[in-house]
N, C-alpha and C positions, 0 to 999 in steps of 0.2 A: 762762246757760252757752253758748248757741248762738253768741254772738259770740266768746266765749273759745275755743270749739271751733274755729271758723274760723281764729282767729289762731294757735292752736297747730299746726293742720294745715298752714297756710300757712308758718309759720316752720320747721316740721319738714322739709317737702319742699324748701323753698328752701335750707335749710342742707345737707340731704342731697345735693342736686344740686351745690351749690358744692363740698362736700368731695370728692365723686366726681370732679368735673372737675379739681380741683387735684391730687389724688393720681394720677389717670391721666396728666395732663400731665407731672408730675414723672417718673413711671416711663417714659413714652414718650420724653422727652428723654434720660434715662439710657440707654435701650435704643438709641436712634438714635446717640448718641455712641459707644457700645460697638461697634456694627456699621458705623459709617460707613466704616471702612477697607475692609471687604468690599464695601460698596455701590460704592465708587469702583473697587476692583480688578475687580469683576465687571461694571462699567458697568450697574448696575441703573437702569432708567428711573425718573424722578421719580414718574410716575403709579403705577407698581408699588409704590414705597415708601409713597406716600400711602394706597393701598388696604391695604397690609400694616399700617400704623400704625392705620388705622381698625378693621380686624379685630382687631388686638391690643388696642386700646382697649376693644372690646366684651368680649373675654376678661377683661381686667383688671377691668372693671366687675363681672362676676360673681364673680371671686375676692375683690375687696375689699368686697363688699356687707356682710359682718359688721362690718368696721371702720368703714365709712362710716355705717352705720345707728347704730352705737353712739356714734360721735363726735358725730353730729348730735343725737341725743337728749340726751347729756350736756351739749353746748354750750348748747342752748336751755333746758334745765331748770335748769342751774346759774345761768344768767343770771336766770331767773325767781326762783330761790331767793335770789340775791344782792340782788334788788330787793324782797325779802319778798313777792313775789306769791304764792308757794306758801302762805305763812302766811295771807294774806288770803283765798285761795280756800278753804282748809280751815276758816278761822274763820267763813266765811259759811254754813257748814252743808253744804258740798259734801264728799262722802266722797272718800277717796283713790282708790277704785275708779272713781268717776264721773269723776274728773280724768284717769284713764287712758284713757277712751273715745276722745278725739281722737288720742291717741298710737297706739292700736291701729288706728284707721281709717287713719291715714297709713301705719303699718307694713304693714297689709293691702294697701294700694295698691302699696307697694313690693314686697311678696311676690308679688302677682299679676303685676306687671310682670316680676319676676325669673323666675317660672314660664314666662311666654310667651317671654322671651328664652332661657331654658335649653332650652325644648322646640322652638322653631322658628327662632330667629334666631342664637343663639350657635353651634350646630353648623356652620352655613355659614361663620361667621367663623373658627372653629377649623380647618376644612378649608382655608380660604384661607391662614391662618398656616402650616399644615403644608406646603402646596404651595409657598408662597413660600420657606420655608427650604430645602426640598428642591431647588428650582430655582436659587436665587440664592446661598445661603449655604454652598455646598460641603458640605452634609450628605449622608449616604448616600441614594442614590436607589433602591437595591435592597435588598430584605429577604430574610433567610434564616430559615426555620423548620425546626424539627426535631421528630421524634417526633409526627407528625400522625396522629390517629385521626379518621376521618370516617364517619358512617353515610350511605351513598349511596342506599340503598333500604330498604324495611321489613325485609329479611332479608339485606342485603349491607353489609359493612363494609370500608373501605379503610384502609391504613396506608402512610405514606411516612416513611422514616427521616430524610431531609433534603430540603428543597425550596429551590431558588434561583430567585428571580423574574427575575433577569437573563437567564436562558435558558429560563424556563418548564420547568424540568427537575427531576424528583424522583428520588431514589435509593432502592433497596431497597423496591420497591413490592409490596404484597400486596393482593389482593381476595378476601375470604372470603364465601361464602354459607352462612349458618347458619339452620337451621329447627328449631324445637322443641328448641333446645339441641344439635343435631347438625350437624356440619360436612358440607355437601353438596358443595361445590366450592371449590377454592382456586387462584387465578391469582397467580403471582408473577413478578417481572421485575427485572433489574438496574436499569433506568431506566424512567421514564415521561415522555414529552415531548409537549407540546402542538403538534399539527400545524395550522398556520394555514391551510393549503390546504383542509382539509376540516372545520376547526373541531371536532376531536375529539382524544382522547388516543391515543398510540401507545406500546405497551409493548415494550421492547427486551429480547432474550434471555429470552423468556418461557417459563414452564412451567405447565401446567394439569393439575390432578388433579381428577377427577370421581368421587366415591364413590357406588357403587350397591350393591344388595343382593349381598353376597358377593364383590364384585370392585371393581376400581378402573381407570378409564380414564386413561391418562397420555399427554400430548402436549407438544411443545415446538417452538419456532421462534425466528427472529431478530426478527421484528416483527409486532405484532398490534394492529389498531385496535380501540378499545373505547369505548363511550359511558358516561360518568359524569355524574351530576347536579351536577358542579362544573366551574368554568372557572378559568383563571389569575387572573381578577379576584377570586376568593375567597382567593387567596394574596397578591396584590400589594396588601396593605393596610398602612398605617402602624400603629405600636403603639398610637396613640390613636384608632383607627378608631371605637371606641364613642362617642367624644366628638364625632364629626363627623356623626352621624346625627340627624335630626329625630326627635321623640318617636314618631310613627307608624312611621317607618322602623326605629327602634330596636326597637320591639315586634315588627315582622315579622322582623327579623334574629335576635332571640332565639328565635322560633319555628323559624326555619330551622336555627339552630345546635343547638337541642334535638332536632330531628328527626334531625340528623346525628350527634348524640352528641359534639359538638365539645368539646374540653377548655377552650377559652377563653370559653365562654358565660357564665361567672361574672362576667367583666368587664362584659359588656353588661347583665346583670341588676342588678349593683351601680350602674351608671350610671343606670339607670331609677329605682332607689330614691333615688339622690342628687337627681335632678331633682324628685321629689315631696317630698323632705324639706327641701330648701334654702329654700323660701319661708317655712317656719315659723320659721327662724332669725331673721328680721327681727322677728317678733312677740316671741319669747322675749328677744332681746337688747334690744329696746325696753323691755320690762317691767323688766329688771334695770337698764338705764340710767337710767330714771326714779327707781328706788329709791335708787341710789347717789349721785344728784346732786340729790335733792330737799331736802336739808338745807342751810341757809345756813352757810358756813364762812368763817373769816377768811382773807384772802390771795387771794380771788377763786376762779375756777373752774379754775385751772391744775392743781391736784391731781386733780380729777375727770376732766379731759380725759386726763391721764397714766394714770389708773386705767382709763379707757375703752380707751385703746390697749392696755394690758396685758391686760385681760380679753378684748378682741377677738382679740389674737394667741394667747392661750391657747385660745380657741375654735377658731381655724383650725388650730393645732397638734394639738389633740385630734381634730378632724375628719380631718386627714390621717393621723394614726395609726390611727384607727378604720377608715378606708377601706383602709389598707394591710393591717390584720389581716383585713378581710373578703375582700380580693382574694387573700390568702395561704391562705384557707380554714381559718383557725384559729378561727373563730367563726361564729355565725349571721349571714349577711350583713345581713339586715334589722335585726336588733338592733344590730349593730356600727355601721351607718350612723346609727342614731338615738341612739347613746350621747351625742354632744355635746349634742343638744337635750334629752335626758332629764336629763343632769347639770346643765346650765344652768337648766333649768326648775325642778328641785329646789332649786338654789342661789337662784333668784329667790324661790321660796316661803319659803325660810328667811330671806332678807333682808327679806321683806315684813313680818316681825314687828318690824323696827327702824324702820319709816317713821313719820313724825308722824301722829297721829290727829286 
């Protein structure tokens, strides 16, 4: 079996990389054709376009992994079944589980590579794609956020009704100091503006209330400089910022947002769950792919390949839906992210009863 193991692993990886390359090239050609008018109109340098296509290709590789793994498995297994090689392997006394070993080894290699890409390489590529679109494709370069709640100190909480990154300005600002459930002081202002000269925030038309035993100190003014543990960089972030952070940076960002009590921390937590979950998809889909294509069928392997595409697309759709539900806070994030793998793992176990013995 050692020789057979090597052949299966070699064919699996070779087919996988071929399918990946073909699908990515097709999508990149379509994307280039669609955006070519903007490239010409904005006079985008050829070097910038090539870098963008390279980064976008890495992004597509991660997105298409379930499809490419599934198609590669079904393609090589259906060919083996068509040549009655599966029957010969099982007839020699080799169990179906033993025959799965080289598939699982190859799938594990793909999963490990996917984990490294997701954790350390893909975030940089995603950031490059986002920056390119913002710079050259006439997409919004400025972001607006509303109803921002931030914990800026162990007992201090800030609120901004609306923040505009174009002018580093926030409106309806309040800063409350709360200790043991009691309001100690409250600073409010019509606007808060980042002063680049002194690198600090300036509160405009401010009012300050300080509550003391039996009395209240009240003061107001036109402008007040204040130090906060946030900068404009914390607001000038694209909507997919969580996808542009390497895994260690993502973990640190989650800790920072949790300390601040930020509302959007859930997106970062879910992104970390996804990066640890994704590599297992290759193994689960490989298991199902071998099962559905290990029988010899009349008419060749066309039906199995079509079935592979269908099941892979179902997996991607289920993954996108479960992630949406998790980000909406309608379910437990960890459970929601793992639903596609759980469903397909149970499906694979059910299909396992139908394989040749």
